[in-house]
PQR file with spaces between the fields and no chain letter, atoms N, CA, C, O and H, PARSE charges and radii, in Angstrom:
ATOM       1  N    MET     1    -168.214    4.679 -133.086 -0.4000 1.5000
ATOM       2  CA   MET     1    -167.886    5.797 -132.537 -0.0000 2.0000
ATOM       3  C    MET     1    -168.955    6.264 -131.671  0.5500 1.7000
ATOM       4  O    MET     1    -170.064    6.533 -132.131 -0.5500 1.4000
ATOM       5  N    LYS     2    -168.614    6.392 -130.194 -0.4000 1.5000
ATOM       6  CA   LYS     2    -169.221    6.616 -129.161 -0.0000 2.0000
ATOM       7  C    LYS     2    -168.850    8.365 -128.653  0.5500 1.7000
ATOM       8  O    LYS     2    -167.846    9.019 -128.931 -0.5500 1.4000
ATOM       9  H    LYS     2    -167.713    6.173 -129.820  0.4000 1.0000
ATOM      10  N    LEU     3    -169.881    8.717 -127.953 -0.4000 1.5000
ATOM      11  CA   LEU     3    -169.888   10.125 -127.376 -0.0000 2.0000
ATOM      12  C    LEU     3    -168.675   10.076 -126.319  0.5500 1.7000
ATOM      13  O    LEU     3    -168.406    9.118 -125.594 -0.5500 1.4000
ATOM      14  H    LEU     3    -170.697    8.186 -127.727  0.4000 1.0000
ATOM      15  N    ILE     4    -168.020   11.265 -126.382 -0.4000 1.5000
ATOM      16  CA   ILE     4    -166.848   11.342 -125.359 -0.0000 2.0000
ATOM      17  C    ILE     4    -167.031   12.672 -124.838  0.5500 1.7000
ATOM      18  O    ILE     4    -167.848   13.431 -125.359 -0.5500 1.4000
ATOM      19  H    ILE     4    -168.238   12.043 -126.971  0.4000 1.0000
ATOM      20  N    MET     5    -166.194   13.076 -123.657 -0.4000 1.5000
ATOM      21  CA   MET     5    -166.307   14.451 -123.057 -0.0000 2.0000
ATOM      22  C    MET     5    -165.505   15.393 -124.098  0.5500 1.7000
ATOM      23  O    MET     5    -164.826   14.979 -125.038 -0.5500 1.4000
ATOM      24  H    MET     5    -165.530   12.459 -123.234  0.4000 1.0000
ATOM      25  N    ARG     6    -165.720   16.751 -123.741 -0.4000 1.5000
ATOM      26  CA   ARG     6    -165.099   18.000 -124.452 -0.0000 2.0000
ATOM      27  C    ARG     6    -163.626   17.935 -124.269  0.5500 1.7000
ATOM      28  O    ARG     6    -162.912   18.232 -125.228 -0.5500 1.4000
ATOM      29  H    ARG     6    -166.272   17.088 -122.978  0.4000 1.0000
ATOM      30  N    SER     7    -163.071   17.560 -123.084 -0.4000 1.5000
ATOM      31  CA   SER     7    -161.887   17.354 -122.344 -0.0000 2.0000
ATOM      32  C    SER     7    -160.989   16.466 -123.218  0.5500 1.7000
ATOM      33  O    SER     7    -159.862   16.658 -123.674 -0.5500 1.4000
ATOM      34  H    SER     7    -163.651   17.319 -122.305  0.4000 1.0000
ATOM      35  N    GLU     8    -161.884   15.385 -123.313 -0.4000 1.5000
ATOM      36  CA   GLU     8    -161.053   14.374 -123.983 -0.0000 2.0000
ATOM      37  C    GLU     8    -160.850   14.506 -125.361  0.5500 1.7000
ATOM      38  O    GLU     8    -159.826   14.052 -125.873 -0.5500 1.4000
ATOM      39  H    GLU     8    -162.800   15.229 -122.943  0.4000 1.0000
ATOM      40  N    PHE     9    -161.783   15.125 -126.074 -0.4000 1.5000
ATOM      41  CA   PHE     9    -161.422   15.518 -127.474 -0.0000 2.0000
ATOM      42  C    PHE     9    -160.238   16.800 -127.574  0.5500 1.7000
ATOM      43  O    PHE     9    -159.575   16.980 -128.596 -0.5500 1.4000
ATOM      44  H    PHE     9    -162.614   15.494 -125.657  0.4000 1.0000
ATOM      45  N    ASP    10    -160.124   17.511 -126.530 -0.4000 1.5000
ATOM      46  CA   ASP    10    -159.270   18.526 -126.486 -0.0000 2.0000
ATOM      47  C    ASP    10    -158.007   17.889 -126.292  0.5500 1.7000
ATOM      48  O    ASP    10    -157.086   18.232 -127.034 -0.5500 1.4000
ATOM      49  H    ASP    10    -160.662   17.365 -125.700  0.4000 1.0000
ATOM      50  N    ASN    11    -157.804   16.998 -125.399 -0.4000 1.5000
ATOM      51  CA   ASN    11    -156.447   16.490 -125.252 -0.0000 2.0000
ATOM      52  C    ASN    11    -156.235   15.814 -126.471  0.5500 1.7000
ATOM      53  O    ASN    11    -155.027   15.704 -126.676 -0.5500 1.4000
ATOM      54  H    ASN    11    -158.552   16.720 -124.796  0.4000 1.0000
ATOM      55  N    LEU    12    -156.922   15.322 -127.355 -0.4000 1.5000
ATOM      56  CA   LEU    12    -156.383   14.508 -128.614 -0.0000 2.0000
ATOM      57  C    LEU    12    -156.046   15.622 -129.554  0.5500 1.7000
ATOM      58  O    LEU    12    -154.988   15.544 -130.180 -0.5500 1.4000
ATOM      59  H    LEU    12    -157.904   15.411 -127.188  0.4000 1.0000
ATOM      60  N    ARG    13    -156.859   16.683 -129.723 -0.4000 1.5000
ATOM      61  CA   ARG    13    -156.608   18.024 -130.884 -0.0000 2.0000
ATOM      62  C    ARG    13    -155.228   18.584 -130.383  0.5500 1.7000
ATOM      63  O    ARG    13    -154.448   19.107 -131.180 -0.5500 1.4000
ATOM      64  H    ARG    13    -157.718   16.746 -129.215  0.4000 1.0000
ATOM      65  N    LYS    14    -154.943   18.462 -129.042 -0.4000 1.5000
ATOM      66  CA   LYS    14    -153.740   19.431 -128.635 -0.0000 2.0000
ATOM      67  C    LYS    14    -152.302   18.675 -128.983  0.5500 1.7000
ATOM      68  O    LYS    14    -151.221   19.242 -128.827 -0.5500 1.4000
ATOM      69  H    LYS    14    -155.577   18.037 -128.395  0.4000 1.0000
ATOM      70  N    ASN    15    -152.436   17.352 -129.462 -0.4000 1.5000
ATOM      71  CA   ASN    15    -151.396   16.661 -129.185 -0.0000 2.0000
ATOM      72  C    ASN    15    -150.728   16.765 -130.938  0.5500 1.7000
ATOM      73  O    ASN    15    -151.347   16.596 -131.989 -0.5500 1.4000
ATOM      74  H    ASN    15    -153.315   16.892 -129.588  0.4000 1.0000
ATOM      75  N    PRO    16    -149.127   17.136 -130.705 -0.5600 1.5000
ATOM      76  CA   PRO    16    -148.648   17.464 -132.059  0.2800 2.0000
ATOM      77  C    PRO    16    -148.621   16.362 -132.825  0.5500 1.7000
ATOM      78  O    PRO    16    -148.537   16.473 -134.048 -0.5500 1.4000
ATOM      79  N    LEU    17    -148.692   15.106 -132.192 -0.4000 1.5000
ATOM      80  CA   LEU    17    -148.493   14.081 -133.093 -0.0000 2.0000
ATOM      81  C    LEU    17    -149.916   13.780 -134.204  0.5500 1.7000
ATOM      82  O    LEU    17    -149.863   13.125 -135.245 -0.5500 1.4000
ATOM      83  H    LEU    17    -148.760   15.016 -131.199  0.4000 1.0000
ATOM      84  N    HIS    18    -151.119   14.452 -133.639 -0.4000 1.5000
ATOM      85  CA   HIS    18    -152.271   14.454 -134.447 -0.0000 2.0000
ATOM      86  C    HIS    18    -152.305   15.516 -135.440  0.5500 1.7000
ATOM      87  O    HIS    18    -151.780   16.629 -135.401 -0.5500 1.4000
ATOM      88  H    HIS    18    -151.163   14.984 -132.794  0.4000 1.0000
ATOM      89  N    SER    19    -153.201   14.830 -136.564 -0.4000 1.5000
ATOM      90  CA   SER    19    -153.454   15.939 -137.670 -0.0000 2.0000
ATOM      91  C    SER    19    -155.029   16.350 -137.554  0.5500 1.7000
ATOM      92  O    SER    19    -155.795   15.585 -136.968 -0.5500 1.4000
ATOM      93  H    SER    19    -153.627   13.926 -136.595  0.4000 1.0000
ATOM      94  N    TYR    20    -155.380   17.265 -137.978 -0.4000 1.5000
ATOM      95  CA   TYR    20    -157.094   17.512 -137.988 -0.0000 2.0000
ATOM      96  C    TYR    20    -157.326   18.212 -139.309  0.5500 1.7000
ATOM      97  O    TYR    20    -156.484   18.803 -139.987 -0.5500 1.4000
ATOM      98  H    TYR    20    -154.758   17.886 -138.453  0.4000 1.0000
ATOM      99  N    GLU    21    -158.813   18.017 -139.596 -0.4000 1.5000
ATOM     100  CA   GLU    21    -159.182   18.988 -140.875 -0.0000 2.0000
ATOM     101  C    GLU    21    -160.782   19.222 -140.150  0.5500 1.7000
ATOM     102  O    GLU    21    -161.509   18.607 -139.369 -0.5500 1.4000
ATOM     103  H    GLU    21    -159.496   17.537 -139.046  0.4000 1.0000
ATOM     104  N    SER    22    -160.819   20.572 -140.974 -0.4000 1.5000
ATOM     105  CA   SER    22    -162.243   21.096 -140.746 -0.0000 2.0000
ATOM     106  C    SER    22    -163.162   21.079 -142.195  0.5500 1.7000
ATOM     107  O    SER    22    -162.810   21.176 -143.370 -0.5500 1.4000
ATOM     108  H    SER    22    -160.228   21.071 -141.608  0.4000 1.0000
ATOM     109  N    ASP    23    -164.456   20.916 -141.578 -0.4000 1.5000
ATOM     110  CA   ASP    23    -165.240   21.180 -142.824 -0.0000 2.0000
ATOM     111  C    ASP    23    -166.579   21.695 -142.509  0.5500 1.7000
ATOM     112  O    ASP    23    -167.261   21.187 -141.618 -0.5500 1.4000
ATOM     113  H    ASP    23    -164.742   20.837 -140.623  0.4000 1.0000
ATOM     114  N    VAL    24    -166.992   22.738 -143.250 -0.4000 1.5000
ATOM     115  CA   VAL    24    -168.070   23.686 -142.989 -0.0000 2.0000
ATOM     116  C    VAL    24    -169.140   23.244 -144.249  0.5500 1.7000
ATOM     117  O    VAL    24    -168.824   23.172 -145.436 -0.5500 1.4000
ATOM     118  H    VAL    24    -166.438   23.151 -143.973  0.4000 1.0000
ATOM     119  N    ASN    25    -170.140   23.040 -143.821 -0.4000 1.5000
ATOM     120  CA   ASN    25    -171.169   22.957 -144.908 -0.0000 2.0000
ATOM     121  C    ASN    25    -172.904   23.579 -144.200  0.5500 1.7000
ATOM     122  O    ASN    25    -173.823   22.991 -143.631 -0.5500 1.4000
ATOM     123  H    ASN    25    -170.396   23.098 -142.856  0.4000 1.0000
ATOM     124  N    GLY    26    -172.699   24.887 -144.575 -0.4000 1.5000
ATOM     125  CA   GLY    26    -174.146   25.567 -144.098 -0.0000 2.0000
ATOM     126  C    GLY    26    -174.176   25.842 -142.725  0.5500 1.7000
ATOM     127  O    GLY    26    -173.341   26.613 -142.252 -0.5500 1.4000
ATOM     128  H    GLY    26    -171.952   25.365 -145.037  0.4000 1.0000
ATOM     129  N    GLU    27    -175.095   25.271 -141.967 -0.4000 1.5000
ATOM     130  CA   GLU    27    -174.914   25.373 -140.627 -0.0000 2.0000
ATOM     131  C    GLU    27    -174.156   23.858 -139.930  0.5500 1.7000
ATOM     132  O    GLU    27    -174.210   23.726 -138.707 -0.5500 1.4000
ATOM     133  H    GLU    27    -175.773   24.644 -142.351  0.4000 1.0000
ATOM     134  N    LYS    28    -173.666   23.079 -140.538 -0.4000 1.5000
ATOM     135  CA   LYS    28    -173.029   21.969 -139.821 -0.0000 2.0000
ATOM     136  C    LYS    28    -171.614   22.249 -140.030  0.5500 1.7000
ATOM     137  O    LYS    28    -171.140   22.600 -141.111 -0.5500 1.4000
ATOM     138  H    LYS    28    -173.623   23.187 -141.531  0.4000 1.0000
ATOM     139  N    GLN    29    -170.888   22.060 -138.834 -0.4000 1.5000
ATOM     140  CA   GLN    29    -169.247   22.133 -138.793 -0.0000 2.0000
ATOM     141  C    GLN    29    -168.961   20.744 -138.380  0.5500 1.7000
ATOM     142  O    GLN    29    -169.681   20.223 -137.529 -0.5500 1.4000
ATOM     143  H    GLN    29    -171.272   21.774 -137.956  0.4000 1.0000
ATOM     144  N    VAL    30    -167.870   20.030 -138.960 -0.4000 1.5000
ATOM     145  CA   VAL    30    -167.489   18.892 -138.587 -0.0000 2.0000
ATOM     146  C    VAL    30    -165.712   18.984 -138.601  0.5500 1.7000
ATOM     147  O    VAL    30    -164.994   19.222 -139.572 -0.5500 1.4000
ATOM     148  H    VAL    30    -167.284   20.453 -139.651  0.4000 1.0000
ATOM     149  N    ILE    31    -165.287   18.694 -137.106 -0.4000 1.5000
ATOM     150  CA   ILE    31    -163.784   18.644 -137.247 -0.0000 2.0000
ATOM     151  C    ILE    31    -163.464   17.054 -136.937  0.5500 1.7000
ATOM     152  O    ILE    31    -164.152   16.368 -136.181 -0.5500 1.4000
ATOM     153  H    ILE    31    -165.870   18.500 -136.317  0.4000 1.0000
ATOM     154  N    LYS    32    -162.411   16.633 -137.583 -0.4000 1.5000
ATOM     155  CA   LYS    32    -162.083   15.447 -137.635 -0.0000 2.0000
ATOM     156  C    LYS    32    -160.569   15.098 -137.331  0.5500 1.7000
ATOM     157  O    LYS    32    -159.766   15.441 -138.199 -0.5500 1.4000
ATOM     158  H    LYS    32    -161.853   17.191 -138.197  0.4000 1.0000
ATOM     159  N    ILE    33    -160.112   14.502 -136.280 -0.4000 1.5000
ATOM     160  CA   ILE    33    -158.747   14.442 -135.831 -0.0000 2.0000
ATOM     161  C    ILE    33    -158.391   12.997 -136.230  0.5500 1.7000
ATOM     162  O    ILE    33    -159.115   12.026 -136.014 -0.5500 1.4000
ATOM     163  H    ILE    33    -160.764   14.223 -135.575  0.4000 1.0000
ATOM     164  N    PHE    34    -157.093   12.966 -136.888 -0.4000 1.5000
ATOM     165  CA   PHE    34    -156.525   11.979 -137.230 -0.0000 2.0000
ATOM     166  C    PHE    34    -155.340   11.657 -136.630  0.5500 1.7000
ATOM     167  O    PHE    34    -154.787   12.619 -136.099 -0.5500 1.4000
ATOM     168  H    PHE    34    -156.505   13.755 -137.064  0.4000 1.0000
ATOM     169  N    ARG    35    -154.561   10.207 -136.514 -0.4000 1.5000
ATOM     170  CA   ARG    35    -153.479    9.683 -136.213 -0.0000 2.0000
ATOM     171  C    ARG    35    -152.984    8.726 -137.098  0.5500 1.7000
ATOM     172  O    ARG    35    -153.527    7.624 -137.034 -0.5500 1.4000
ATOM     173  H    ARG    35    -155.010    9.425 -136.945  0.4000 1.0000
ATOM     174  N    ASP    36    -151.903    8.906 -138.076 -0.4000 1.5000
ATOM     175  CA   ASP    36    -151.292    7.874 -138.622 -0.0000 2.0000
ATOM     176  C    ASP    36    -152.476    7.620 -140.083  0.5500 1.7000
ATOM     177  O    ASP    36    -152.580    6.516 -140.618 -0.5500 1.4000
ATOM     178  H    ASP    36    -151.461    9.802 -138.128  0.4000 1.0000
ATOM     179  N    GLY    37    -153.317    8.908 -140.566 -0.4000 1.5000
ATOM     180  CA   GLY    37    -154.381    8.437 -141.543 -0.0000 2.0000
ATOM     181  C    GLY    37    -155.387    7.762 -140.940  0.5500 1.7000
ATOM     182  O    GLY    37    -156.227    7.457 -141.787 -0.5500 1.4000
ATOM     183  H    GLY    37    -153.233    9.805 -140.132  0.4000 1.0000
ATOM     184  N    GLU    38    -155.731    7.323 -139.655 -0.4000 1.5000
ATOM     185  CA   GLU    38    -156.964    6.901 -139.007 -0.0000 2.0000
ATOM     186  C    GLU    38    -157.472    8.022 -138.320  0.5500 1.7000
ATOM     187  O    GLU    38    -156.770    8.871 -137.771 -0.5500 1.4000
ATOM     188  H    GLU    38    -155.049    7.571 -138.967  0.4000 1.0000
ATOM     189  N    LEU    39    -158.980    8.011 -138.369 -0.4000 1.5000
ATOM     190  CA   LEU    39    -159.864    8.570 -137.613 -0.0000 2.0000
ATOM     191  C    LEU    39    -159.863    8.312 -136.635  0.5500 1.7000
ATOM     192  O    LEU    39    -160.065    7.106 -136.493 -0.5500 1.4000
ATOM     193  H    LEU    39    -159.551    7.321 -138.815  0.4000 1.0000
ATOM     194  N    ILE    40    -159.679    9.032 -135.418 -0.4000 1.5000
ATOM     195  CA   ILE    40    -159.600    8.740 -133.711 -0.0000 2.0000
ATOM     196  C    ILE    40    -160.901    9.314 -133.337  0.5500 1.7000
ATOM     197  O    ILE    40    -161.780    8.710 -132.722 -0.5500 1.4000
ATOM     198  H    ILE    40    -159.514   10.011 -135.533  0.4000 1.0000
ATOM     199  N    ALA    41    -160.974   10.907 -133.887 -0.4000 1.5000
ATOM     200  CA   ALA    41    -162.081   11.339 -133.148 -0.0000 2.0000
ATOM     201  C    ALA    41    -162.683   12.502 -134.013  0.5500 1.7000
ATOM     202  O    ALA    41    -162.096   12.948 -134.999 -0.5500 1.4000
ATOM     203  H    ALA    41    -160.260   11.398 -134.387  0.4000 1.0000
ATOM     204  N    LYS    42    -164.210   13.077 -133.457 -0.4000 1.5000
ATOM     205  CA   LYS    42    -164.384   14.257 -134.308 -0.0000 2.0000
ATOM     206  C    LYS    42    -165.537   15.111 -133.573  0.5500 1.7000
ATOM     207  O    LYS    42    -166.156   14.483 -132.713 -0.5500 1.4000
ATOM     208  H    LYS    42    -164.687   12.714 -132.656  0.4000 1.0000
ATOM     209  N    LYS    43    -165.889   16.358 -133.771 -0.4000 1.5000
ATOM     210  CA   LYS    43    -166.611   17.211 -133.247 -0.0000 2.0000
ATOM     211  C    LYS    43    -167.872   17.650 -134.239  0.5500 1.7000
ATOM     212  O    LYS    43    -167.600   18.107 -135.349 -0.5500 1.4000
ATOM     213  H    LYS    43    -165.386   16.868 -134.469  0.4000 1.0000
ATOM     214  N    ILE    44    -168.846   17.547 -133.944 -0.4000 1.5000
ATOM     215  CA   ILE    44    -169.930   17.747 -135.181 -0.0000 2.0000
ATOM     216  C    ILE    44    -170.792   19.386 -134.180  0.5500 1.7000
ATOM     217  O    ILE    44    -171.138   19.346 -132.999 -0.5500 1.4000
ATOM     218  H    ILE    44    -169.067   17.176 -133.042  0.4000 1.0000
ATOM     219  N    THR    45    -170.888   20.259 -134.839 -0.4000 1.5000
ATOM     220  CA   THR    45    -171.523   21.429 -134.452 -0.0000 2.0000
ATOM     221  C    THR    45    -172.442   21.639 -135.547  0.5500 1.7000
ATOM     222  O    THR    45    -172.117   21.856 -136.715 -0.5500 1.4000
ATOM     223  H    THR    45    -170.607   20.292 -135.798  0.4000 1.0000
ATOM     224  N    LEU    46    -174.077   21.525 -134.900 -0.4000 1.5000
ATOM     225  CA   LEU    46    -175.022   21.986 -135.841 -0.0000 2.0000
ATOM     226  C    LEU    46    -175.699   23.040 -135.156  0.5500 1.7000
ATOM     227  O    LEU    46    -175.819   22.885 -133.940 -0.5500 1.4000
ATOM     228  H    LEU    46    -174.341   21.349 -133.952  0.4000 1.0000
ATOM     229  N    LYS    47    -176.198   24.142 -135.700 -0.4000 1.5000
ATOM     230  CA   LYS    47    -176.930   25.037 -135.116 -0.0000 2.0000
ATOM     231  C    LYS    47    -176.098   25.527 -133.571  0.5500 1.7000
ATOM     232  O    LYS    47    -175.049   26.167 -133.650 -0.5500 1.4000
ATOM     233  H    LYS    47    -176.101   24.267 -136.687  0.4000 1.0000
ATOM     234  N    LYS    48    -176.685   25.154 -132.223 -0.4000 1.5000
ATOM     235  CA   LYS    48    -176.101   25.283 -131.086 -0.0000 2.0000
ATOM     236  C    LYS    48    -175.472   24.099 -130.568  0.5500 1.7000
ATOM     237  O    LYS    48    -174.590   24.125 -129.710 -0.5500 1.4000
ATOM     238  H    LYS    48    -177.537   24.634 -132.160  0.4000 1.0000
ATOM     239  N    SER    49    -175.893   23.157 -131.051 -0.4000 1.5000
ATOM     240  CA   SER    49    -175.030   21.738 -130.456 -0.0000 2.0000
ATOM     241  C    SER    49    -173.897   21.242 -130.774  0.5500 1.7000
ATOM     242  O    SER    49    -173.603   21.057 -131.955 -0.5500 1.4000
ATOM     243  H    SER    49    -176.610   23.136 -131.748  0.4000 1.0000
ATOM     244  N    THR    50    -173.311   21.031 -130.057 -0.4000 1.5000
ATOM     245  CA   THR    50    -171.756   20.325 -130.317 -0.0000 2.0000
ATOM     246  C    THR    50    -171.847   18.990 -129.574  0.5500 1.7000
ATOM     247  O    THR    50    -172.235   18.893 -128.410 -0.5500 1.4000
ATOM     248  H    THR    50    -173.549   21.181 -129.097  0.4000 1.0000
ATOM     249  N    ARG    51    -171.515   18.121 -130.231 -0.4000 1.5000
ATOM     250  CA   ARG    51    -171.232   16.629 -129.911 -0.0000 2.0000
ATOM     251  C    ARG    51    -169.704   16.165 -130.309  0.5500 1.7000
ATOM     252  O    ARG    51    -169.083   16.581 -131.288 -0.5500 1.4000
ATOM     253  H    ARG    51    -171.200   18.200 -131.177  0.4000 1.0000
ATOM     254  N    TYR    52    -169.237   15.224 -129.351 -0.4000 1.5000
ATOM     255  CA   TYR    52    -168.062   15.001 -129.468 -0.0000 2.0000
ATOM     256  C    TYR    52    -167.829   13.395 -129.566  0.5500 1.7000
ATOM     257  O    TYR    52    -168.272   12.720 -128.637 -0.5500 1.4000
ATOM     258  H    TYR    52    -169.741   14.886 -128.556  0.4000 1.0000
ATOM     259  N    PHE    53    -167.197   12.781 -130.578 -0.4000 1.5000
ATOM     260  CA   PHE    53    -167.141   11.253 -130.911 -0.0000 2.0000
ATOM     261  C    PHE    53    -165.687   11.218 -130.669  0.5500 1.7000
ATOM     262  O    PHE    53    -164.894   12.145 -130.835 -0.5500 1.4000
ATOM     263  H    PHE    53    -166.838   13.329 -131.333  0.4000 1.0000
ATOM     264  N    GLY    54    -165.379    9.688 -130.138 -0.4000 1.5000
ATOM     265  CA   GLY    54    -164.166    9.098 -130.409 -0.0000 2.0000
ATOM     266  C    GLY    54    -164.233    7.425 -130.855  0.5500 1.7000
ATOM     267  O    GLY    54    -164.954    6.549 -130.379 -0.5500 1.4000
ATOM     268  H    GLY    54    -166.024    8.935 -130.003  0.4000 1.0000
ATOM     269  N    ALA    55    -163.392    7.344 -131.751 -0.4000 1.5000
ATOM     270  CA   ALA    55    -163.717    5.965 -132.193 -0.0000 2.0000
ATOM     271  C    ALA    55    -163.093    5.000 -131.436  0.5500 1.7000
ATOM     272  O    ALA    55    -162.294    5.386 -130.583 -0.5500 1.4000
ATOM     273  H    ALA    55    -162.806    8.055 -132.138  0.4000 1.0000
ATOM     274  N    HIS    56    -163.314    3.705 -131.590 -0.4000 1.5000
ATOM     275  CA   HIS    56    -162.663    2.524 -130.442 -0.0000 2.0000
ATOM     276  C    HIS    56    -161.537    2.595 -130.454  0.5500 1.7000
ATOM     277  O    HIS    56    -160.836    2.650 -131.465 -0.5500 1.4000
ATOM     278  H    HIS    56    -163.963    3.391 -132.283  0.4000 1.0000
ATOM     279  N    GLY    57    -161.086    2.610 -129.048 -0.4000 1.5000
ATOM     280  CA   GLY    57    -159.653    2.682 -128.449 -0.0000 2.0000
ATOM     281  C    GLY    57    -159.210    4.046 -128.471  0.5500 1.7000
ATOM     282  O    GLY    57    -157.981    4.106 -128.430 -0.5500 1.4000
ATOM     283  H    GLY    57    -161.655    2.566 -128.227  0.4000 1.0000
ATOM     284  N    TYR    58    -159.963    5.524 -128.539 -0.4000 1.5000
ATOM     285  CA   TYR    58    -159.187    6.360 -128.572 -0.0000 2.0000
ATOM     286  C    TYR    58    -158.316    6.724 -127.443  0.5500 1.7000
ATOM     287  O    TYR    58    -157.263    7.347 -127.579 -0.5500 1.4000
ATOM     288  H    TYR    58    -160.961    5.475 -128.572  0.4000 1.0000
ATOM     289  N    GLN    59    -158.794    6.314 -126.327 -0.4000 1.5000
ATOM     290  CA   GLN    59    -158.013    6.514 -125.161 -0.0000 2.0000
ATOM     291  C    GLN    59    -156.620    6.110 -125.339  0.5500 1.7000
ATOM     292  O    GLN    59    -155.842    6.513 -124.475 -0.5500 1.4000
ATOM     293  H    GLN    59    -159.650    5.808 -126.216  0.4000 1.0000
ATOM     294  N    GLU    60    -156.129    5.362 -126.328 -0.4000 1.5000
ATOM     295  CA   GLU    60    -154.574    4.861 -126.497 -0.0000 2.0000
ATOM     296  C    GLU    60    -154.069    6.115 -126.660  0.5500 1.7000
ATOM     297  O    GLU    60    -153.159    6.294 -125.850 -0.5500 1.4000
ATOM     298  H    GLU    60    -156.762    5.035 -127.030  0.4000 1.0000
ATOM     299  N    TYR    61    -154.326    7.355 -127.571 -0.4000 1.5000
ATOM     300  CA   TYR    61    -153.746    8.291 -127.947 -0.0000 2.0000
ATOM     301  C    TYR    61    -153.683    9.464 -127.142  0.5500 1.7000
ATOM     302  O    TYR    61    -152.964   10.378 -127.547 -0.5500 1.4000
ATOM     303  H    TYR    61    -155.066    7.210 -128.229  0.4000 1.0000
ATOM     304  N    PHE    62    -154.400    9.622 -125.912 -0.4000 1.5000
ATOM     305  CA   PHE    62    -154.317   10.455 -125.042 -0.0000 2.0000
ATOM     306  C    PHE    62    -152.602   10.824 -124.386  0.5500 1.7000
ATOM     307  O    PHE    62    -151.771    9.942 -124.173 -0.5500 1.4000
ATOM     308  H    PHE    62    -154.984    8.880 -125.583  0.4000 1.0000
ATOM     309  N    THR    63    -152.413   12.017 -124.200 -0.4000 1.5000
ATOM     310  CA   THR    63    -151.019   12.451 -123.659 -0.0000 2.0000
ATOM     311  C    THR    63    -151.115   12.583 -122.278  0.5500 1.7000
ATOM     312  O    THR    63    -152.154   13.051 -121.812 -0.5500 1.4000
ATOM     313  H    THR    63    -153.088   12.734 -124.373  0.4000 1.0000
ATOM     314  N    ASP    64    -150.162   12.233 -121.514 -0.4000 1.5000
ATOM     315  CA   ASP    64    -150.099   12.114 -120.079 -0.0000 2.0000
ATOM     316  C    ASP    64    -150.215   13.588 -119.673  0.5500 1.7000
ATOM     317  O    ASP    64    -151.010   13.862 -118.774 -0.5500 1.4000
ATOM     318  H    ASP    64    -149.318   11.852 -121.893  0.4000 1.0000
ATOM     319  N    ASP    65    -149.639   14.372 -120.136 -0.4000 1.5000
ATOM     320  CA   ASP    65    -149.385   15.780 -119.518 -0.0000 2.0000
ATOM     321  C    ASP    65    -150.619   16.723 -119.623  0.5500 1.7000
ATOM     322  O    ASP    65    -150.650   17.742 -118.933 -0.5500 1.4000
ATOM     323  H    ASP    65    -148.993   14.150 -120.866  0.4000 1.0000
ATOM     324  N    LEU    66    -151.774   16.366 -120.584 -0.4000 1.5000
ATOM     325  CA   LEU    66    -152.879   17.120 -120.742 -0.0000 2.0000
ATOM     326  C    LEU    66    -154.051   16.525 -120.395  0.5500 1.7000
ATOM     327  O    LEU    66    -155.136   17.086 -120.547 -0.5500 1.4000
ATOM     328  H    LEU    66    -151.748   15.538 -121.145  0.4000 1.0000
ATOM     329  N    CYS    67    -153.915   15.369 -119.914 -0.4000 1.5000
ATOM     330  CA   CYS    67    -155.178   14.953 -119.116 -0.0000 2.0000
ATOM     331  C    CYS    67    -155.261   14.811 -117.687  0.5500 1.7000
ATOM     332  O    CYS    67    -156.322   14.474 -117.161 -0.5500 1.4000
ATOM     333  H    CYS    67    -153.034   14.913 -119.790  0.4000 1.0000
């Protein structure tokens, strides 16, 4: 996985074909986005730091109207 921009993560999150799940453990929050059961992106928030990650080939799943 590699770092991606917030706008790219939001594009993937807003796509109705994608599902996501959230997990909170203490100060750490992880949001994972899936397409057909495959992890394509995740957001990790730890204290005040937020990082966005995309799996290899995540650009294939962008929607044209949101990007």
